[in-house]
LUMMAR-689540 format. One line per field, with one value per residue: residue number from 1; x, y, z of N, C-alpha, C in turn; residue in one letter. Coordinates in steps of 0.2 Angstrom, whole numbers. Layout:
vexba = NUM_...
n.c1 = X_...
n.c2 = Y_...
n.c3 = Z_...
ca.c1 = X_...
ca.c2 = Y_...
ca.c3 = Z_...
c.c1 = X_...
c.c2 = Y_...
c.c3 = Z_...
zakol = a_...
//
This chain:
vexba = 1_2_3_4_5_6_7_8_9_10_11_12_13_14_15_16_17_18_19_20_21_22_23_24_25_26_27_28_29_30_31_32_33_34_35_36_37_38_39_40_41_42_43_44_45_46_47_48_49_50_51_52_53_54_55_56_57_58_59_60_61_62_63_64_65_66_67_68_69_70_71_72_73_74_75_76_77_78_79_80_81_82_83_84_85_86_87_88_89_90_91_92_93_94_95_96_97_98_99_100_101_102_103_104_105_106_107_108_109_110_111_112_113_114_115_116_117_118_119_120_121_122_123_124_125_126_127_128_129_130_131_132_133_134_135_136_137_138_139_140_141_142_143_144_145_146_147_148_149_150_151_152_153_154_155_156_157_158_159_160_161_162_163_164_165_166_167_168_169_170_171_172_173_174_175_176_177_178_179_180_181_182_183_184_185_186_187_188_189_190_191_192_193_194_195_196_197_198_199_200_201_202_203_204_205_206_207_208_209_210_211_212_213_214_215_216_217_218_219_220_221_222_223_224_225_226_227_228_229_230_231_232_233_234_235_236_237_238_239_240_241_242_243_244_245_246_247_248_249_250_251_252_253_254_255_256_257_258_259_260_261_262_263_264_265_266_267_268_269_270_271_272_273_274_275_276_277_278_279_280_281_282_283_284_285_286_287_288_289_290_291_292_293_294_295_296_297_298_299_300_301_302_303_304_305_306_307_308_309_310_311_312_313_314_315_316_317_318_319_320_321_322_323_324_325_326_327_328_329_330_331_332_333_334_335_336_337_338_339_340_341_342_343_344_345_346_347_348_349_350_351_352_353_354_355_356_357_358_359_360_361_362_363_364_365_366_367_368_369_370_371_372_373_374_375_376_377_378_379_380_381_382_383_384_385_386_387_388_389_390_391_392_393_394_395_396_397_398_399_400_401_402_403_404_405_406_407_408_409_410_411_412
n.c1 = 389_394_395_395_389_377_372_371_361_351_348_344_333_325_324_315_303_303_299_297_296_296_302_296_292_292_292_305_310_318_330_333_333_344_354_355_359_372_379_379_386_399_403_402_395_382_369_356_343_328_320_306_305_300_308_309_299_289_292_305_317_323_336_341_341_351_362_364_367_378_387_388_393_404_421_434_446_462_466_478_490_495_509_514_525_535_543_556_555_562_574_572_565_574_586_602_610_602_592_597_594_582_586_589_599_614_608_612_608_595_597_594_578_571_579_583_587_599_597_604_612_621_630_627_615_618_616_618_628_641_648_661_665_678_683_692_689_676_678_685_675_665_651_642_637_634_623_607_591_577_560_550_534_521_506_509_522_539_553_568_577_592_592_600_618_630_642_660_659_660_652_652_665_666_658_644_628_615_598_600_595_593_598_603_610_624_620_606_590_585_574_562_558_556_563_567_568_580_589_590_595_608_614_614_623_635_638_640_652_661_662_668_683_699_706_696_694_682_669_658_646_637_624_618_606_607_596_596_606_603_595_603_613_606_603_615_621_635_643_652_661_670_677_686_685_678_665_648_640_631_617_607_593_585_569_559_560_564_552_538_523_510_493_489_480_485_487_492_484_475_469_452_449_463_478_492_507_523_539_554_569_566_573_577_586_596_605_617_617_620_629_624_628_629_624_616_603_592_580_565_552_536_541_539_542_548_551_559_557_560_554_556_553_562_563_559_564_556_551_539_533_535_540_540_536_532_519_520_524_515_509_504_487_481_493_499_511_521_536_540_535_525_525_521_533_532_518_510_495_488_494_496_510_523_526_540_546_544_553_566_569_572_582_587_595_593_596_602_603_596_595_583_579_566_558_544_536_536_532_520_516_509_499_502_501_493_487_496_507_514_519_513_521_533_549_554_563_568_574_578_577_580_572_567_565_553_548_560_572_586_602_603
n.c2 = 541_537_545_536_525_530_532_519_514_523_519_506_508_515_505_496_492_490_497_498_512_520_524_517_520_521_531_537_549_551_546_556_568_565_563_575_583_577_580_594_597_592_598_614_613_606_593_596_593_593_589_589_585_574_561_548_548_555_569_573_568_552_552_565_563_553_559_569_562_554_563_569_559_554_547_557_565_570_585_590_603_612_613_602_596_582_571_559_547_536_534_539_529_519_508_508_498_487_486_487_485_492_505_521_522_528_538_550_558_561_572_585_587_593_594_589_573_564_550_535_527_517_521_511_499_485_473_473_470_476_475_479_479_479_487_479_466_465_465_453_445_431_424_431_437_426_424_419_426_428_433_440_445_457_463_478_478_473_461_457_442_432_417_407_403_402_389_392_405_423_429_419_419_431_429_430_425_413_417_430_447_458_474_487_493_499_511_513_510_494_489_493_487_473_457_458_471_473_466_475_486_481_478_490_497_489_492_506_506_499_507_518_529_522_529_534_525_518_508_494_493_482_480_470_462_452_441_433_438_449_444_434_443_449_439_436_446_457_456_465_479_475_480_490_503_512_514_510_494_490_486_485_486_488_490_494_501_518_528_528_525_523_516_505_497_482_486_498_509_520_515_516_531_532_542_550_545_546_539_539_529_516_512_501_503_495_497_492_498_495_481_464_456_443_430_418_414_420_432_427_424_423_424_431_447_459_476_491_508_522_534_544_556_557_567_579_578_577_569_557_546_533_520_525_539_556_568_585_584_576_559_547_543_527_520_517_520_511_506_498_488_474_462_451_444_447_444_454_464_473_489_492_493_499_490_488_485_471_467_473_468_455_442_448_450_448_462_469_484_492_503_507_513_517_516_525_516_504_510_521_525_534_541_543_547_559_563_558_565_561_564_563_551_549_546_535_534_522_519_504_493_477_470_458_441_430_430_429_439_438_437_426
n.c3 = 843_827_811_799_805_808_795_790_799_795_782_784_791_781_771_775_768_751_736_718_715_727_744_759_775_793_807_808_812_823_819_809_817_826_817_810_821_825_813_813_824_820_809_800_788_789_787_776_780_788_804_801_787_774_773_767_758_746_745_746_733_730_724_728_742_743_738_747_759_756_753_765_774_769_770_777_766_764_758_748_746_731_731_739_751_751_761_765_778_782_789_802_808_810_818_819_824_824_814_801_788_786_786_779_765_757_748_741_730_734_742_738_735_725_714_697_692_684_673_677_666_655_640_630_631_643_638_625_610_600_584_573_556_545_530_523_527_522_509_508_511_507_499_507_524_532_539_544_544_555_560_573_575_581_580_572_575_574_577_573_572_574_566_562_561_548_546_548_543_541_551_561_564_570_581_583_588_587_590_594_594_581_582_576_560_555_562_558_563_567_573_570_559_546_543_529_528_536_528_517_523_527_514_508_517_516_502_503_511_504_493_498_500_503_513_521_531_533_540_544_556_566_578_591_602_616_622_633_641_650_659_665_670_680_689_693_700_703_719_723_717_704_693_696_692_700_697_700_700_686_676_661_649_633_632_623_607_601_592_581_590_588_588_576_562_553_540_542_544_555_571_578_586_589_591_583_590_598_604_615_616_626_640_654_669_681_695_707_723_736_741_745_761_761_750_744_741_730_725_717_704_712_725_741_745_756_756_758_751_741_730_715_703_688_679_685_698_709_724_725_731_744_755_768_769_772_771_770_783_789_792_779_778_783_782_794_800_794_788_778_764_758_744_731_720_703_703_706_708_694_691_705_709_699_683_681_693_694_685_688_701_701_706_717_734_752_761_751_741_728_713_703_687_679_663_655_649_656_668_672_660_646_652_666_683_689_702_711_708_697_681_664_653_662_668_681_696_708_724_731_745_749_762_768_764_759_772_780_787_787_780_767
ca.c1 = 387_398_391_394_384_370_371_369_355_346_347_341_326_322_323_311_299_305_295_301_296_297_303_291_295_288_296_313_311_323_337_334_335_351_359_356_363_379_383_380_392_405_405_397_391_378_364_351_337_325_315_299_306_298_315_309_293_290_293_312_318_328_343_343_343_357_368_366_369_384_392_389_396_410_427_438_452_467_467_485_491_498_516_515_532_535_549_557_556_564_580_570_563_579_591_608_613_597_588_601_591_577_589_590_606_617_603_615_604_589_598_590_573_568_584_582_592_601_596_611_612_627_629_624_613_623_615_619_635_642_654_663_668_682_682_696_685_670_681_687_669_662_645_638_640_633_617_600_587_570_557_544_529_515_502_513_529_544_559_572_582_597_590_606_624_633_649_666_657_662_647_654_672_664_655_637_625_608_593_601_590_596_596_604_614_627_616_599_586_582_569_556_557_556_570_568_571_587_593_591_600_614_617_616_629_641_640_643_659_665_663_672_690_703_708_691_694_675_667_651_644_631_623_614_604_607_590_598_612_601_592_609_616_602_603_622_623_641_643_657_663_676_680_691_684_674_658_643_638_624_614_602_591_580_563_556_564_561_549_530_519_502_489_487_479_490_488_495_479_474_463_447_451_470_481_499_511_530_542_561_571_563_578_577_593_597_611_618_620_623_629_622_634_629_619_615_596_590_573_563_545_532_543_536_547_547_555_558_559_559_553_556_552_568_563_558_568_552_549_532_531_540_537_540_536_527_517_519_525_510_509_499_482_481_499_500_518_525_542_541_529_526_522_524_537_529_511_507_490_490_493_498_516_525_529_547_548_545_559_572_570_574_589_589_596_592_601_604_600_596_592_579_577_561_555_537_532_536_530_513_514_507_494_504_496_493_485_502_513_518_516_513_528_538_554_554_568_566_580_574_581_576_572_566_563_548_548_566_575_593_605_603
ca.c2 = 537_540_547_530_521_533_531_512_514_526_515_500_510_517_499_491_490_494_496_501_519_524_521_517_520_524_532_539_556_551_546_562_573_564_564_583_586_575_583_601_597_590_603_619_611_600_590_601_589_595_584_588_583_568_559_542_548_558_576_573_563_547_554_570_560_549_563_573_557_552_569_571_554_551_548_563_564_575_589_592_609_611_612_598_594_575_569_552_547_529_534_540_523_513_507_506_491_481_487_491_484_497_512_525_521_530_542_557_561_564_577_590_583_596_594_584_568_561_543_531_522_517_523_506_494_480_466_474_469_479_472_483_475_483_487_473_460_465_463_446_441_427_421_435_437_420_424_418_430_427_439_440_451_458_468_481_479_468_460_453_438_428_410_402_406_397_387_395_411_429_430_414_421_437_427_431_419_412_420_437_452_463_481_492_491_506_516_512_506_488_486_495_484_466_454_460_478_473_464_481_491_478_478_498_499_486_496_512_505_497_513_524_529_518_534_535_520_516_501_492_492_479_479_464_461_445_441_430_441_453_440_431_448_451_433_435_453_456_458_470_482_471_483_495_510_516_515_505_488_492_482_488_483_492_486_496_506_524_528_528_520_524_510_505_491_479_489_504_514_522_512_521_534_533_548_548_546_543_538_538_523_514_508_500_502_493_499_490_503_492_474_460_453_435_429_411_413_426_433_425_425_420_425_436_452_465_481_498_511_529_535_551_558_559_573_585_577_577_563_556_540_529_516_529_546_561_574_591_582_571_552_545_539_520_516_515_521_506_508_493_485_467_460_444_446_444_442_460_467_478_496_493_495_499_483_488_481_464_466_475_465_448_440_452_447_452_467_472_490_493_509_506_519_514_520_526_510_500_513_523_527_541_545_545_547_566_564_556_569_557_567_558_549_551_541_535_531_520_516_499_489_470_469_451_436_425_431_429_445_437_435_419
ca.c3 = 837_821_805_795_808_807_788_789_802_792_776_787_792_774_766_778_763_745_730_712_714_732_750_764_782_798_814_807_814_828_815_806_821_828_811_809_827_825_808_815_829_817_803_798_782_791_782_775_781_794_807_798_780_772_770_763_754_739_746_743_729_732_722_732_748_743_737_753_764_754_754_772_778_766_774_776_763_765_752_747_742_725_732_745_752_753_764_767_785_784_794_808_811_810_823_815_826_824_808_796_781_785_787_773_764_750_744_740_725_737_747_735_732_719_709_693_692_677_674_677_661_651_633_627_636_645_635_618_608_593_580_567_551_541_523_520_529_518_502_508_512_501_501_512_531_535_544_542_549_555_563_577_574_585_576_567_577_572_580_568_576_570_566_562_558_544_549_544_540_545_557_566_567_574_588_583_591_586_594_596_591_577_585_571_555_554_565_556_568_564_578_567_552_546_540_522_529_538_523_513_527_526_507_507_521_513_496_505_514_498_488_501_499_508_518_526_537_534_543_545_563_568_585_593_609_618_626_639_645_655_665_668_674_686_693_696_701_707_726_724_711_702_688_698_689_704_695_703_695_682_670_658_643_630_632_617_603_599_586_581_595_586_587_569_559_550_534_543_546_562_574_580_592_590_588_581_596_597_611_614_618_633_643_661_671_688_698_714_727_742_740_751_765_760_745_741_739_727_724_710_704_717_732_745_746_760_754_759_745_740_723_713_696_686_675_690_704_715_728_724_735_747_760_774_768_775_766_774_790_791_789_775_781_781_782_801_801_792_785_772_761_755_738_728_714_697_704_709_704_689_694_712_708_692_681_681_699_693_681_691_708_700_708_723_740_758_763_745_739_721_710_697_683_675_658_655_646_662_674_672_653_643_656_672_689_691_709_715_706_692_675_658_650_666_670_688_699_714_727_735_749_751_770_770_758_762_780_783_787_788_774_765
c.c1 = 390_393_390_389_377_368_368_362_349_344_343_333_322_320_319_306_301_300_299_301_297_300_298_294_291_293_304_314_317_330_338_336_342_356_360_360_370_382_384_385_399_407_399_392_387_373_359_344_334_321_309_299_303_304_314_303_294_292_301_314_323_335_345_345_350_363_370_369_376_389_393_393_402_416_431_444_456_468_474_486_495_506_517_522_532_542_550_559_559_569_578_567_568_584_597_611_608_593_591_598_585_580_590_598_608_612_606_611_597_590_594_584_570_573_583_588_593_601_603_611_618_625_626_622_617_622_615_627_635_648_655_667_671_681_686_692_679_673_683_680_666_656_641_641_639_627_611_595_580_566_551_540_523_512_507_520_533_550_563_577_586_594_595_612_628_640_654_664_660_658_650_661_671_661_648_633_618_604_594_596_594_594_597_610_617_623_608_596_583_576_562_554_557_563_572_571_578_591_595_596_607_618_618_622_635_643_643_650_663_667_667_679_694_705_703_690_686_674_660_650_637_630_617_612_604_602_592_602_609_598_598_612_613_603_610_625_630_640_647_659_670_680_686_690_680_667_654_641_631_623_608_599_586_574_558_560_560_557_541_527_512_499_486_484_485_492_491_490_478_468_459_449_458_473_489_503_518_533_550_563_569_568_577_584_592_604_612_621_623_623_627_629_634_623_619_608_594_583_571_555_541_535_540_542_544_553_554_561_557_559_553_555_559_568_562_562_563_551_541_529_537_537_537_541_531_525_516_520_520_510_503_494_482_487_502_508_523_531_544_534_530_522_525_527_533_522_507_501_491_489_495_505_518_528_536_550_549_551_565_574_572_581_591_590_594_597_604_600_601_593_589_577_573_558_547_533_532_534_522_512_513_502_497_499_496_492_491_508_517_515_516_520_534_542_554_560_566_573_576_579_577_577_571_564_559_548_554_570_583_596_605_608
c.c2 = 540_541_540_526_523_532_524_511_517_522_509_502_512_511_494_488_494_492_499_508_523_520_522_516_523_525_533_546_556_551_553_568_572_565_571_585_584_579_591_602_596_596_608_617_605_598_595_597_590_589_583_586_576_564_553_542_551_566_577_567_558_549_560_568_557_554_567_568_555_557_571_566_551_552_554_562_570_579_592_599_608_610_608_596_586_573_562_551_540_529_535_534_518_514_504_499_485_481_490_490_490_504_515_525_524_534_549_561_564_570_584_587_586_597_588_579_565_553_540_526_523_519_518_501_488_474_467_473_472_476_477_479_480_482_481_467_460_463_456_442_437_423_424_434_430_420_423_421_427_433_436_446_451_464_471_482_472_467_455_449_434_420_405_406_400_395_390_402_417_430_425_416_427_435_429_425_419_415_427_441_457_470_487_490_498_512_516_508_500_485_489_493_477_464_457_467_478_471_470_485_488_479_486_499_496_490_502_511_503_503_519_523_525_523_535_531_518_509_500_490_488_478_474_465_454_444_438_433_445_449_436_436_449_445_432_442_453_459_464_473_479_475_488_502_514_517_509_500_490_488_486_485_488_488_488_502_513_524_529_523_521_517_510_498_488_482_496_510_514_518_517_524_535_539_546_550_543_543_538_531_522_509_507_499_500_494_496_495_500_484_470_457_446_434_422_410_420_426_430_425_420_421_431_441_457_470_487_502_518_530_542_551_560_566_580_584_577_570_562_550_537_525_519_536_550_566_580_589_578_564_552_541_532_516_514_515_516_509_503_491_478_466_454_446_442_443_448_462_472_485_497_496_495_492_483_485_474_462_467_472_458_447_444_448_451_456_471_478_491_500_507_512_516_518_520_519_504_503_515_526_534_545_547_544_554_567_562_560_565_560_562_557_551_545_541_532_529_517_511_495_482_469_461_447_430_424_431_435_444_435_428_417
c.c3 = 831_815_800_798_807_800_787_793_798_786_778_788_786_770_769_773_757_740_724_712_721_738_755_770_787_804_812_809_819_824_812_811_824_823_810_815_826_819_810_820_825_812_802_792_784_786_782_775_788_797_803_790_780_769_765_759_748_739_743_739_732_730_726_739_748_742_743_758_762_755_761_776_775_771_772_772_764_759_752_744_736_726_738_745_755_755_766_774_787_789_801_812_813_816_820_817_825_817_803_789_780_784_780_771_757_746_743_735_728_742_745_732_726_713_704_693_685_678_673_672_657_644_629_632_637_641_627_616_601_590_574_562_546_534_520_522_524_511_502_509_506_503_506_519_534_540_541_547_549_559_568_576_579_583_571_569_575_576_575_572_571_571_566_559_554_547_544_541_544_551_562_569_571_581_588_584_588_591_596_591_587_579_579_566_553_556_563_560_565_568_576_560_552_544_533_523_531_533_518_517_526_519_506_511_518_507_498_508_508_493_491_500_505_514_523_532_538_537_543_552_563_575_586_600_610_623_633_644_651_661_669_673_681_691_696_697_705_714_727_717_709_696_690_696_694_703_698_698_692_677_667_651_640_629_626_614_602_593_587_586_593_585_580_568_556_543_535_545_553_565_577_586_594_588_587_587_594_604_609_616_625_636_651_663_679_690_705_718_733_741_746_754_763_755_742_739_737_726_717_710_709_724_735_747_751_758_757_753_745_732_721_705_693_683_680_696_710_718_727_729_739_753_767_773_772_770_771_781_793_788_784_778_778_781_789_802_799_788_779_770_758_749_735_721_708_697_707_705_700_692_701_712_701_689_681_687_698_689_685_698_707_703_714_729_746_760_757_743_731_719_704_693_678_670_658_653_652_669_673_665_651_647_663_678_692_699_713_713_701_685_670_656_655_667_677_690_706_717_732_739_750_759_772_764_761_769_783_782_788_781_773_760
zakol = m_t_a_p_f_l_f_s_a_f_l_l_g_c_l_t_t_v_t_p_f_n_f_n_i_g_g_t_s_r_f_r_s_i_l_r_y_v_r_s_e_e_s_s_s_s_l_q_i_m_p_g_d_n_m_c_g_h_t_t_s_r_r_q_v_m_h_q_l_i_a_s_t_a_l_p_f_v_e_l_p_a_e_a_i_v_t_d_e_t_a_t_f_a_s_p_s_l_d_d_a_y_k_q_q_s_l_d_n_f_a_a_p_n_a_p_t_k_a_m_a_p_s_l_p_s_d_e_v_s_f_t_i_t_k_s_d_l_q_k_m_q_g_g_l_g_l_e_l_g_e_v_s_f_r_t_n_f_r_v_i_v_k_s_v_a_p_n_s_l_a_e_r_l_g_i_q_p_s_w_v_v_v_s_v_n_g_a_d_a_e_r_t_n_a_a_g_v_a_i_y_f_s_r_a_v_k_s_v_l_d_s_p_d_s_a_n_a_g_l_t_l_t_f_r_d_p_a_r_f_r_t_e_l_q_n_f_p_g_n_n_l_s_g_s_g_e_l_p_t_v_s_t_k_v_a_p_a_g_d_t_t_q_r_f_e_d_g_s_l_r_p_g_a_t_v_t_e_q_s_d_q_v_i_t_i_t_q_l_i_p_p_k_l_c_q_r_r_a_t_t_d_d_l_l_e_i_s_y_i_g_k_v_v_e_t_g_a_i_f_d_g_s_a_v_k_i_n_g_e_v_i_p_g_r_g_n_d_v_s_v_f_f_v_l_g_k_q_p_f_g_q_f_p_p_g_w_d_v_g_l_q_g_m_c_v_g_e_r_r_r_l_v_i_p_p_v_l_a_y_g_a_t_g_v_p_r_r_g_i_p_p_n_a_t_l_q_y_d_i_t_l_v_s_l_n_g_l_a_i_p_q
//
C-alpha cells in the first residue's frame, strides 16, 4: 500500500463526520499503525505520530496533522546540485536512415556547453531600411520631404508611422512607403517619442547638414521599419542560401527599442510599486540551419507542431532545456524518454514556452531546422526562471526542428 493511498484512506476516515471545530473518528488506530510502519520502512524521517496519539481529536491540532501528512506523503522531487550538468540526448534516440528529423543536426555551438554564444544577428534588423539624403538633395528639396506622419500610442509608449507620401516628393523618389515605422533620424531614436518629436529631430538634422562645410560630405540618414517584411520573410524563408556569401539565411526584427521601461502614468509619474528600469534593443533573430527538402505547406497559427529542440542561455552558454535532455545523466521525471514535444502554434498556454516561439516558428516546414535567438521581452523577462537556470533578462537561443505538422511527419 503506497503512501498516497494511505493518505487518502486516512482522510476518508477522518472526514466521516466534520464539524467546524474538530474531526470526529472512530477506529483509525489501524491506519496510524500501518502508516507509521510504511513510512519507517521507506525513510528514516518517519511520521512522528504514534498509535496512541489522538490523530483526529483535540490532542494534535488539525494544522499539525496536515503539515506532517503532507510532508511525509509528498511526491519525491529530484534535488539538483548547484552545478548540474545538462546534456542533450536527441542523437542517441535517432536512426539516421529512418528518423532524420529527430536527429541532432548542426549544433556546433553546443560542443562546448559552457561557452557563451554570440547572438546571430545582423547589424541592422532585416525588416529595416535606411536612406541617406545628401546635402545637395536637401538644398534642392522644396516643400519638405513629403511625409505625413501619424502615431500609435500605448500608455507612455509611441510609434511614429508614415501616414502618407506626397506625389512627386523626395520621399516618393526615395521609395518610402505608407505604414512604415520611423526608427531613427540621423541616429536619434524615434521609437521613444511622438510625431512632433520626430519632426523636431528632422528639422535639427536638416539644419546641421545644411550648415556643415561641403568638404564634410554630411548627409541625413533616415531609418524605417517595414512591418510586413518580417512576416513575409518568415513565410518565404529561402530553402537554400542564394546569396553566395556562405552565411545562413537570417531574418530579424526589433520588437522593442532600448530605453526606459519603467511603468508610469500618462503624466510620467511612477506607478505604485514601480522602479526605474531600462533595457537594450530587443531583437528577435531567426536563422535557417537546415532547409526543408520540400515545402509547399508551412506552419501557421492553430497548426499542431511536433518539434525537437535544445535551449541555451546566450549570456552563459549553459544548456537549460531540451526535448531530450538529461540532468547529471538522469532523465527528467515525467517526460517518459520522449524526444519531441507537441504544441499548437499561437495558442500555447502562457508561460509554457517562451512567446518567441509563436513568432519564430511561423512559416516553418517539416524537416526544417531553425535557430531562434529570443530577447528577454519575448522570453522570461526581468524575472527569468531561476529554478530552470534562466537568469533575469536572459537572451535565449533555441535550435528547433519541425518533426511533424498536424500529425504528418513527411515533407509537405
